[in-house]
C-alpha atoms as one frame of an Amber mdcrd trajectory, in Angstrom:
protein
  15.159  41.719 -22.479  14.966  45.094 -21.384  12.375  46.085 -24.167  10.304
  42.724 -22.922  10.660  44.398 -19.484   9.315  48.072 -20.839   6.581  46.275
 -22.550   5.391  44.487 -19.730   5.296  47.329 -17.533   3.214  49.347 -20.071
   0.920  46.192 -20.269   0.621  46.798 -16.398   0.254  50.211 -16.364  -2.287
  50.153 -18.942  -4.495  48.107 -16.931  -4.196  49.753 -13.799  -5.345  53.193
 -15.600  -8.302  51.289 -16.875  -9.326  49.879 -13.788  -8.931  53.165 -12.078
 -10.759  54.863 -14.779 -13.668  52.222 -14.443 -13.831  52.856 -10.687 -13.630
  56.628 -11.463 -16.332  56.640 -13.686 -18.785  54.468 -11.536 -17.934  56.605
  -8.656 -18.765  59.990 -10.312 -22.219  58.398 -12.230 -24.360  61.518 -12.149
 -27.423  58.689 -11.333 -28.497  56.817  -8.898 -30.515  54.554 -11.217 -30.065
  51.133 -11.847 -29.515  49.708 -15.618 -31.648  47.272 -17.043 -28.343  44.723
 -17.128 -28.163  45.517 -12.938 -31.860  44.512 -12.400 -31.622  41.452 -14.470
 -28.543  40.157 -12.477 -29.901  41.318  -9.538 -33.289  39.256 -10.476 -30.585
  36.055 -11.488 -28.920  36.353  -7.969 -31.871  36.452  -6.147 -33.299  33.229
  -7.883 -30.177  31.485  -7.692 -29.901  32.028  -3.810 -33.306  30.790  -3.269
 -32.566  27.610  -5.807 -29.539  26.688  -3.777 -30.556  26.909   0.025 -30.893
  23.990   1.945 -33.614  22.644   4.332 -32.175  20.681   6.741 -35.114  19.841
   9.116 -38.812  20.468   9.109 -40.512  18.957  11.783 -44.343  19.897  12.046
 -44.399  21.678   8.938 -43.031  24.940  10.511 -41.972  26.228   7.115 -43.333
  27.649   4.792 -45.436  30.389   7.144 -47.957  32.087   5.295 -47.462  35.212
   4.429 -48.980  38.342   6.003 -47.761  36.419   9.648 -46.311  37.932  12.262
 -43.006  36.886  13.427 -40.606  37.459  15.860 -36.952  37.884  14.383 -34.113
  37.822  16.370 -30.266  37.098  16.035 -27.924  39.532  14.704 -27.972  37.877
  11.161 -31.079  39.319  10.990 -29.954  42.931  10.538 -26.272  42.124   9.540
 -26.777  39.517   7.266 -23.619  38.138   5.893 -23.766  38.496   2.181 -20.588
  36.962   1.063 -16.944  35.752   2.107 -13.679  37.335   3.111 -11.167  38.331
   0.576 -12.197  37.336  -2.995 -15.605  36.116  -1.802 -16.167  39.721  -1.100
 -17.858  41.884  -4.031 -19.021  45.364  -4.296 -22.844  45.847  -4.833 -25.289
  48.696  -4.922 -27.216  47.285  -2.085 -27.542  44.410   0.185 -30.773  43.229
   1.244 -30.577  41.650   5.027 -33.466  39.001   6.337 -34.859  41.646   8.358
 -36.203  43.943   5.181 -36.724  40.248   3.497 -39.200  39.421   5.737 -40.911
  42.902   5.354 -40.692  43.190   1.744 -42.832  39.690   1.792 -45.448  41.053
   4.072 -44.687  39.862   7.098 -45.317  41.666  10.346 -42.173  41.757  12.462
 -43.193  41.758  16.381 -39.564  41.888  17.901 -38.418  45.211  16.434 -37.241
  46.724  19.295 -34.849  44.196  20.018 -33.619  44.409  16.270 -33.021  48.283
  16.457 -31.251  47.760  19.753 -28.644  45.307  18.180 -28.818  47.807  14.792
 -27.956  50.971  16.696 -25.207  48.863  18.625 -23.546  47.263  15.418 -23.473
  50.070  13.437 -21.720  52.269  16.356 -18.981  49.573  16.505 -18.539  49.172
  12.911 -17.684  52.537  12.621 -14.600  52.335  14.293 -13.784  48.924  12.881
 -10.620  48.799  10.187 -10.761  45.175   9.002  -9.981  45.262   5.238 -10.874
  42.952   2.792  -9.558  39.941   5.114 -12.040  40.821   7.477 -15.551  42.117
   8.415 -17.021  43.235  11.292 -19.232  41.068  13.722 -20.883  41.674  16.655
 -22.147  38.828  19.388 -25.621  38.295  19.759 -27.324  40.053  22.988 -29.815
  38.178  25.221 -33.074  38.119  24.497 -35.005  39.027  27.752 -38.381  38.371
  29.333 -39.361  41.786  27.687 -38.191  40.969  24.333 -40.572  38.160  24.122
 -43.506  39.882  26.285 -43.259  42.322  23.400 -43.383  39.999  20.421 -45.268
  37.611  21.729 -48.063  38.174  19.382 -46.499  36.145  16.706 -46.883  32.493
  16.412 -43.180  31.748  15.142 -39.879  32.497  16.012 -37.325  32.787  13.413
 -33.335  33.125  15.028 -30.527  33.852  11.933 -27.447  32.449  13.107 -24.609
  34.356  11.533 -20.935  33.377  10.799 -18.407  34.884   7.872 -15.763  32.860
   6.383 -13.391  32.866   3.226  -9.794  33.308   3.197  -8.031  33.483   6.322
 -10.983  32.881   7.997 -10.747  29.210   8.613 -13.450  27.672  11.039 -12.136
  26.971  14.284 -14.003  24.642  16.933 -14.518  27.778  19.309 -17.820  29.154
  20.585 -18.814  31.533  18.272 -17.244  30.237  15.201 -18.160  26.462  15.001
 -19.929  26.194  17.688 -23.043  28.637  19.424 -21.956  31.401  21.849 -23.631
  30.670  25.195 -26.075  33.386  24.597 -27.128  31.890  20.979 -27.942  28.888
  23.019 -29.899  30.466  25.519 -31.814  32.823  22.981 -32.979  29.734  21.512
 -33.806  27.900  24.472 -36.249  30.731  25.398 -37.858  31.076  21.765 -38.222
  27.245  22.343 -39.887  27.737  25.585 -42.347  30.644  24.410 -43.101  29.945
  21.052 -45.209  27.607  18.953 -43.172  27.368  16.080 -39.007  28.302  15.966
 -37.404  28.131  12.500 -33.356  28.575  12.802 -31.459  30.114   9.858 -28.185
  29.762   8.981 -26.647  32.461   7.574 -23.369  30.555   7.276 -20.298  30.682
   5.273 -18.691  27.171   5.886 -20.239  24.340   8.283 -21.036  24.883  12.195
 -22.071  22.756  14.423 -25.385  21.982  14.428 -26.152  19.492  17.690 -27.893
  21.970  19.255 -30.972  21.131  17.291 -31.621  17.764  18.850 -30.679  19.442
  22.334 -32.786  22.298  22.919 -36.480  21.479  22.815 -39.415  23.800  20.555
 -37.090  23.864  17.475 -38.959  22.841  14.525 -37.305  24.067  11.182 -33.232
  24.786  10.292 -32.816  26.230   6.867 -29.252  26.669   5.423 -29.281  29.946
   3.752 -25.300  30.367   3.505 -24.012  33.246   2.143 -26.614  34.082  -0.560
 -25.424  37.749  -2.006 -27.193  40.983  -2.356 -30.494  39.916  -2.356 -30.288
  37.526   0.282 -32.885  38.891   2.438 -35.530  38.402  -0.024 -34.220  35.209
  -1.518 -34.652  33.670   2.272 -38.061  34.902   1.949 -39.174  33.474  -0.856
 -38.231  30.368   0.391 -39.939  30.826   3.892 -42.999  32.089   2.228 -43.178
  29.008   0.198 -42.878  31.068  -3.113 -39.609  28.723  -3.604 -39.589  25.431
  -2.598 -36.262  24.720  -1.093 -34.263  22.329  -3.665 -30.701  22.563  -2.731
 -28.559  19.566  -1.505 -25.291  19.832   0.391 -22.234  19.695  -1.470 -20.360
  18.699   1.945 -21.126  16.316   4.815 -21.855  18.017   8.088 -20.557  15.766
  10.772 -21.930  15.541  14.259 -18.565  16.536  16.225 -16.053  18.460  14.535
 -13.097  15.627  15.344 -14.708  13.435  12.753 -13.136  15.387   9.819 -10.224
  13.095   9.094  -8.105  16.417   8.712  -9.381  18.588  11.819  -6.343  17.801
  13.961  -4.102  19.329  11.706  -6.314  21.777   9.928  -5.633  25.400   9.707
  -4.365  26.336  12.985  -5.115  23.743  15.289  -1.425  22.425  14.809  -0.277
  25.823  15.895   0.771  26.313  11.552  -1.894  28.052   9.408   0.851  28.660
   6.833   1.912  24.933   5.797  -1.148  22.568   4.833  -0.666  18.663   4.199
  -3.887  17.077   2.637  -3.576  13.747   3.509  -7.032  12.721   2.947  -5.822
  10.967  -0.408  -8.716   9.216  -2.263 -10.828   9.292   0.790 -11.825  13.190
   0.416 -15.701  14.092   1.727 -18.570  11.921   1.670 -15.660   9.176   0.240
 -14.247   9.248   3.582 -17.524   8.823   5.492 -18.786   6.282   3.513 -16.252
   4.167   3.571 -15.424   3.993   7.390 -19.002   4.426   8.139 -18.754   7.540
  10.080 -22.544   8.630  10.645 -22.753  12.051   9.740 -25.714  14.426  11.248
 -26.178  15.592   7.107 -24.984  13.386   4.515 -22.815  15.113   0.970 -26.420
  15.425  -1.279 -28.764  15.911   1.506 -31.534  18.396   1.411 -35.601  18.670
   2.330 -38.797  19.990   0.598 -41.945  21.250   1.373 -43.358  18.333  -1.325
 -42.396  14.617  -1.492 -41.151  12.808  -4.335 -41.333   9.334  -5.619 -38.320
   7.824  -7.725 -39.272   4.612  -9.921 -35.538   2.940 -11.474 -37.185   1.717
 -14.775 -33.880   0.333 -16.161 -30.128  -0.053 -15.742 -28.197  -0.788 -18.680
 -24.232  -1.410 -18.727 -22.025  -2.274 -21.696 -18.434  -2.299 -22.124 -18.366
   2.046 -22.163 -21.433   3.152 -20.673 -23.833   2.519 -17.644 -27.004   4.137
 -18.020 -29.789   4.650 -15.204 -33.606   5.153 -16.511 -35.333   6.695 -13.889
 -39.041   8.440 -13.257 -39.239  11.176 -10.419 -42.878  12.040  -9.384 -43.937
  14.752  -7.097 -46.430  13.057  -4.897 -47.565  16.082  -3.063 -50.544  17.808
  -3.076 -49.742  21.703  -2.304 -46.379  22.393  -3.552 -44.295  22.193  -7.074
 -40.641  21.196  -6.152 -37.187  20.286  -7.572 -35.337  16.867  -7.052 -31.843
  15.787  -7.493 -31.299  12.230  -8.872 -27.929  11.232  -7.445 -26.533   7.932
  -8.796 -23.318   6.533  -7.055 -21.102   3.655  -8.264 -19.020   0.929  -5.997
 -15.905   0.348  -8.184 -14.108  -3.613  -7.279 -10.379  -2.519  -5.670  -7.252
  -4.135  -7.332  -3.996  -2.858  -7.301  -5.451   0.410  -6.055  -8.064   0.824
  -3.443 -11.430   2.265  -4.455 -13.722   4.407  -1.842 -16.987   2.389  -1.091
 -18.580   4.574  -3.659 -18.398   7.976  -5.666 -20.920   9.894  -7.266 -21.412
   9.237 -10.621 -23.929  12.073 -11.964
């Protein structure tokens, strides 16, 4: 037993030395040039991020925005774009492209640079003294958009507002302003943009679900794009979608409810019951969309939801079933005349209940 312990100890020690050696070698690298592998991975990161973004709303076809257009860009997430979550969701990378730089890289003229530069200065100063470790990230509330800010950026026909929220290990969503809900200033800023610009696009740079009732409450909001936490190339990726270089084809992997309380586990989720250390999962078979479908609770955006810049027609050619297999054959046609796109055919089944109850329907493929 003592010998085994020594062997285990030796393996752990060697592992630590190996990890330290890799870190030291990287830190001491004599060049800042990116390797071909890094370049390929960055390109892949950008492509995957753009493909995964979900278009939630697009009234008046506010998106896409033609390149070389003028954009009034606001919201803390435009500069302090969240690229990944806390804990193991936070990784080291050579650089991060924020939304501000991504839009400029795509050829847009940003007319609200005064507001953005003021936010940047305050954010950078506050971050210098922040000691959060791997479990927290520095954030700063959005400042007010003033009438002077609006006047300075008025040459733009479209305003883009980036709402930013981090999430991850130790950062469960709370039903509070500045977390699940908008802050009063965010809400007022969106009202001001809606009243002063022809088109307003809301970009959700969030990890985890937030309240979206504001979109139906505030006049003048046209589009809403779920960017999520899009990695190191996130700013370039969202610009690809906003410009129409990439047609959004992502679908929601979770149900976005109208009210926080609509989630069946909301009462004792995280620290809502005063105890974040012990979690009891009581959903049983009614996890996610299975609950909402079975108990007929209308969500804001359902599981599998996602709009596009084009339109599709789905024709079910035939359905065949035998004792082992159900086959669905369908033809999906892009019926638009401008944009290419991708569509996801979702097939659900309803199984009869017996000794064991069943949800109304389940995703088969």
